[in-house]
C-alpha positions in Angstrom: 18.4 -6.9 -1.7 15.9 -6.9 1.2 17.5 -7.5 4.6 21.0 -7.0 3.2 21.6 -3.4 2.4 19.8 -2.5 5.7 22.7 -4.1 7.6 25.3 -2.1 5.7 24.0 1.4 6.4 27.0 3.8 6.9 25.1 6.2 9.2 24.0 3.4 11.5 27.6 2.0 11.4 29.0 5.3 12.6 26.4 5.5 15.3 27.4 2.0 16.6 31.1 2.9 16.5 30.3 6.0 18.6 28.4 3.9 21.1 31.3 1.4 21.4 33.8 4.3 22.0 31.4 5.9 24.5 30.9 2.6 26.5 34.6 1.5 26.6 36.7 2.8 29.5 39.6 0.6 28.5 40.8 -1.5 25.6 39.0 -4.9 25.4 40.1 -8.0 23.5 37.4 -10.0 21.7 37.5 -13.0 19.4 35.2 -13.7 16.5 34.6 -17.4 16.1 33.7 -17.4 12.4 35.8 -16.9 9.3 32.9 -15.2 7.6 32.9 -12.6 10.4 36.7 -12.3 10.0 36.3 -11.4 6.3 33.6 -8.7 7.1 35.8 -7.3 9.9 38.9 -7.0 7.7 37.1 -6.0 4.5 35.2 -3.2 6.2 38.1 -2.1 8.4 36.1 -2.6 11.6 39.2 -3.7 13.6 41.1 -0.6 12.4 38.4 1.9 13.2 38.0 0.4 16.7 41.7 -0.3 17.2 42.0 2.1 20.2 39.2 0.5 22.2 38.7 -3.1 20.9 41.2 -5.5 19.6 39.7 -8.3 17.4 41.4 -11.7 17.5 40.6 -14.1 14.7 39.7 -17.5 16.1 39.5 -21.1 14.7 36.3 -20.3 12.8 37.1 -21.6 9.4 36.2 -25.3 9.0 38.2 -25.7 5.8 41.3 -24.2 7.6 41.1 -26.5 10.7 40.7 -29.7 8.7 43.9 -31.6 9.6 46.6 -32.3 7.1 46.2 -36.0 7.6 42.6 -35.8 6.5 43.5 -33.9 3.4 46.1 -36.5 2.6 43.4 -39.2 3.0 41.2 -37.3 0.7 44.0 -37.1 -1.9 44.6 -40.9 -1.6 41.0 -41.7 -2.2 40.7 -39.2 -5.1 43.6 -40.8 -6.9 42.1 -44.3 -6.8 40.7 -45.3 -10.2 37.6 -47.0 -8.6 36.6 -43.8 -6.7 34.6 -40.7 -7.7 35.6 -38.2 -5.0 33.1 -35.4 -4.4 33.5 -32.3 -2.4 32.4 -28.7 -2.0 34.5 -26.4 -4.1 36.2 -24.8 -1.1 38.3 -27.9 -0.4 39.9 -28.2 -3.9 42.8 -25.8 -3.3 43.6 -26.8 0.3 47.2 -28.1 0.3 48.0 -31.6 1.4 51.5 -32.9 2.0 52.4 -33.0 -1.7 49.5 -31.5 -3.7 45.8 -30.6 -3.6 42.5 -32.1 -5.0 42.6 -29.8 -8.0 46.0 -31.1 -9.0 44.7 -34.7 -8.5 41.8 -33.8 -10.8 44.3 -32.4 -13.4 46.2 -35.7 -13.3 43.0 -37.7 -14.2 41.4 -38.3 -10.8 37.7 -38.3 -10.8 37.1 -35.3 -8.5 33.7 -33.6 -8.8 32.4 -30.5 -7.1 28.9 -30.9 -5.7 26.6 -28.4 -4.0 25.0 -30.9 -1.6 25.9 -34.3 -0.2 22.7 -35.6 -1.6 24.1 -34.8 -5.1 27.0 -37.1 -4.2 24.5 -39.8 -3.2 22.7 -39.5 -6.6 26.1 -39.8 -8.3 26.6 -43.1 -6.4 23.2 -44.3 -7.4 24.0 -43.5 -11.1 27.4 -45.2 -11.0 27.0 -48.5 -9.2 30.3 -49.7 -10.5 32.2 -46.9 -8.7 32.8 -46.0 -5.1 31.6 -42.5 -4.4 33.1 -40.6 -1.5 31.9 -37.2 -0.2 34.2 -35.1 1.9 32.1 -34.2 4.9 33.8 -31.1 6.3 32.4 -28.4 8.5 31.1 -27.2 11.8 27.6 -27.9 13.2 26.3 -25.9 10.3 26.8 -28.5 7.6 26.4 -31.5 9.8 22.6 -31.9 9.3 22.9 -32.2 5.5 25.7 -34.7 5.7 23.9 -36.7 8.3 20.8 -36.7 6.2 22.8 -38.0 3.2 24.2 -40.9 5.2 20.7 -41.7 6.7 19.2 -41.6 3.2 22.0 -43.9 1.8 21.1 -46.5 4.5 17.4 -46.1 3.8 18.0 -46.7 0.1 20.6 -49.4 0.6 23.2 -47.5 -1.4 26.4 -49.2 -0.3 28.8 -47.7 -2.8 28.5 -44.3 -1.1 30.5 -43.2 1.9 31.7 -40.0 3.6 35.1 -39.0 4.7 34.2 -37.2 7.9 36.1 -34.2 9.3 33.4 -32.5 11.3 34.4 -30.3 14.3 32.3 -28.4 16.9 32.7 -24.9 18.2 32.4 -25.0 22.0 35.4 -27.3 22.6 37.6 -25.0 20.5 36.5 -22.0 22.5 37.3 -23.9 25.7 40.8 -24.7 24.3 41.4 -21.0 23.6 40.2 -20.0 27.1 42.4 -22.7 28.8 45.5 -21.8 26.9 48.3 -20.3 29.1 48.6 -17.3 26.8 44.9 -16.6 26.4 44.0 -12.9 26.1 40.4 -13.3 25.0 37.9 -11.5 27.2 34.7 -12.1 25.1 33.5 -13.8 22.0 31.4 -13.1 19.0 29.8 -16.6 18.4 29.0 -17.8 14.9 25.4 -17.1 14.0 25.0 -19.9 11.4 26.3 -22.5 13.9 23.8 -21.3 16.4 21.0 -21.4 13.8 21.4 -25.1 14.0 22.6 -25.8 17.6 21.1 -22.8 19.5 23.2 -21.2 22.2 22.5 -23.3 25.3 25.9 -25.0 25.0 27.6 -21.6 25.4 26.0 -20.8 28.7 28.2 -23.0 30.9 31.3 -21.5 29.1 30.2 -18.0 29.8 29.6 -18.8 33.5 32.7 -20.9 34.1 35.2 -18.7 32.3 33.5 -15.4 33.0 33.4 -14.2 29.4 30.5 -12.6 27.6 29.4 -14.5 24.4 27.3 -12.7 21.8 25.7 -14.7 19.0 26.4 -12.5 16.0 25.5 -12.3 12.3 27.8 -11.5 9.4 27.0 -8.1 8.0 28.9 -5.0 9.2 26.1 -3.8 11.5 25.7 -7.3 12.9 29.4 -7.3 13.8 29.4 -3.8 15.3 26.3 -4.4 17.3 27.7 -7.7 18.6 30.9 -5.9 19.6 28.9 -3.2 21.4 26.9 -5.8 23.3 30.0 -7.6 24.4 31.7 -4.3 25.5 28.6 -3.3 27.4 28.7 -6.6 29.2 32.4 -6.3 30.0 32.0 -2.8 31.3 29.1 -3.8 33.6 30.8 -7.0 34.8 28.3 -9.3 33.2 29.2 -12.7 31.7 26.2 -13.9 29.7 25.1 -15.3 26.4 23.2 -12.7 24.3 21.7 -13.1 20.9 22.4 -10.3 18.4 21.3 -12.5 15.5 17.6 -12.5 16.5 16.4 -12.7 12.9 17.8 -16.2 12.5 18.7 -17.8 15.9 16.6 -19.2 18.7 18.0 -20.6 22.0 17.0 -24.2 21.1 18.3 -23.9 17.5 16.8 -26.1 14.8 15.4 -29.1 16.6 14.8 -31.4 13.6 18.3 -30.7 12.3 19.8 -31.5 15.7 17.9 -34.7 15.9 19.2 -36.1 12.6 22.8 -35.1 13.6 22.5 -36.9 16.9 21.0 -40.0 15.2 23.8 -40.4 12.7 26.9 -38.8 14.5 28.5 -39.3 17.9 31.0 -37.0 19.7 34.6 -38.0 19.1 38.1 -36.5 19.7 39.2 -34.7 16.6 42.5 -33.3 15.3 42.6 -29.6 14.2 45.1 -28.5 11.6 47.9 -26.6 13.3 46.4 -27.1 16.7 46.3 -30.8 17.4 43.7 -33.1 19.0 41.0 -31.4 21.0 39.1 -33.9 23.1 35.4 -34.4 22.3 35.6 -31.7 19.6 34.4 -33.6 16.6 31.6 -35.7 15.1 32.1 -39.2 13.8 29.7 -41.7 12.4 28.0 -44.0 14.9 28.9 -47.7 14.7 25.5 -48.5 13.0 26.6 -46.3 10.1 30.1 -47.8 9.8 29.3 -49.2 6.3 29.2 -45.6 5.0 32.4 -44.4 6.8 35.1 -44.0 4.1 37.9 -44.1 6.7 36.8 -47.6 7.8 35.8 -48.8 4.3 39.1 -48.0 2.7 41.3 -48.6 5.9 42.8 -45.1 5.9 44.2 -45.3 9.4 47.8 -46.0 8.3 48.1 -42.6 6.5 50.0 -40.0 8.5 51.2 -36.5 7.8 53.5 -33.9 9.3 52.8 -30.2 9.0 55.3 -27.8 7.5 57.3 -25.8 10.2 57.2 -22.6 8.1 53.4 -22.5 8.1 52.0 -20.8 11.3 48.4 -21.5 10.5 47.9 -23.0 14.0 49.1 -19.8 15.6 46.7 -17.8 13.4 43.8 -20.1 14.1 44.4 -19.9 17.9 44.6 -16.1 17.7 48.2 -16.0 18.9 49.3 -14.0 15.9 47.7 -12.0 13.1 48.5 -13.3 9.6 51.0 -10.5 8.8 53.1 -11.6 11.8 53.9 -14.9 9.9 57.2 -14.5 8.1 55.8 -16.5 5.1 52.7 -14.3 4.7 52.6 -12.8 1.2 56.1 -14.1 0.5 56.4 -17.9 0.6 52.7 -18.2 1.2 50.2 -16.7 -1.3 46.9 -17.7 -2.8 48.7 -19.0 -5.8 51.2 -21.0 -3.7 49.7 -21.5 -0.2 51.5 -23.2 2.6 48.2 -23.6 4.6 44.5 -23.6 4.2 43.9 -20.1 5.8 45.5 -18.6 2.7 43.1 -20.3 0.2 39.8 -20.8 2.1 37.1 -18.2 1.4 36.8 -17.9 5.2 40.6 -18.0 6.0 42.1 -15.1 8.0 45.2 -15.2 5.9 43.2 -14.9 2.7 41.2 -12.0 4.2 44.4 -10.1 5.0 45.9 -10.8 1.6 42.9 -10.1 -0.5 42.1 -6.8 1.3 45.6 -5.5 1.2 46.5 -5.9 4.9 50.3 -6.1 4.8 51.0 -3.4 7.4 52.5 -4.2 10.8 50.0 -1.7 12.4 47.2 -4.1 11.5 48.9 -6.9 13.3 49.1 -4.8 16.4 45.4 -3.9 16.1 46.2 -0.2 15.6 44.5 2.2 13.2 
């Protein structure tokens, strides 16, 4: 495929590994802020081949994984209602709630449907006026424009049996929380290219200056990752702390202005809980008051639902980069893709799933060694 195989060239990969090793005078610690990047790093063994000069810490870059348990339980409550058709992207169906997941609710007769766009959910609502149709609006800034557009369109068409259960989070506050943690070891970031495709990178510039960390906007293929690491190491070695763009084929500084506009029209910044982490101030998006009619949390009065996370699941420590998945005692034993304790084991972008699916059960991998 054009513009895919080119970014998996083994000779160029070896050359970039050589550049990184030649540039590094010490071992640096970087965090990738995207679950897709995590899967590339683990699948291709990038962290292992660079273990002597760069340690990669896996950050809270999986939107499915950071969706709080209470929000999953609210989704399960809605999906079990006979008057509701609950719609979602497929990646949320196996995420465990307190007692079950959406797939199990569907097996018990709940009207749970997978859709490929929130606009598909809106069409289901228009076709089923006798039902309440709820869409599970999960994700970082990447999916926010489409979800905002669906709500905006519902208001335009006057479709009042459609609503969204919102669990949107934003990346810069999570990076700030990592940097301000007392046990932070991160010296530089690979920023998520798809988020920056929407939002640009201007929001990262104050972070780079304030915390003196290089931030490199990076793509998702092996050569993207390796070049992003090289750019970050080069900055660290020269004492620079800037935002650089490796993903030049897709990202501009200002991002996608029309997409940002619709997000700002429909959503406002709110405090948001992150699974395993807790509430991060001003880290989420919620519907503005003028769109309250399409807010499932308000429409169905879900505020009374609470949830407690299982002590044996260390998803929060994994998401904050405090441990590697193999350092969790439950990994591969009490927690597997067939019987997960937390979302990172079942999400297609979860770090635990990456380690499990690509056979990373060795302690050396947890230490970042080869």
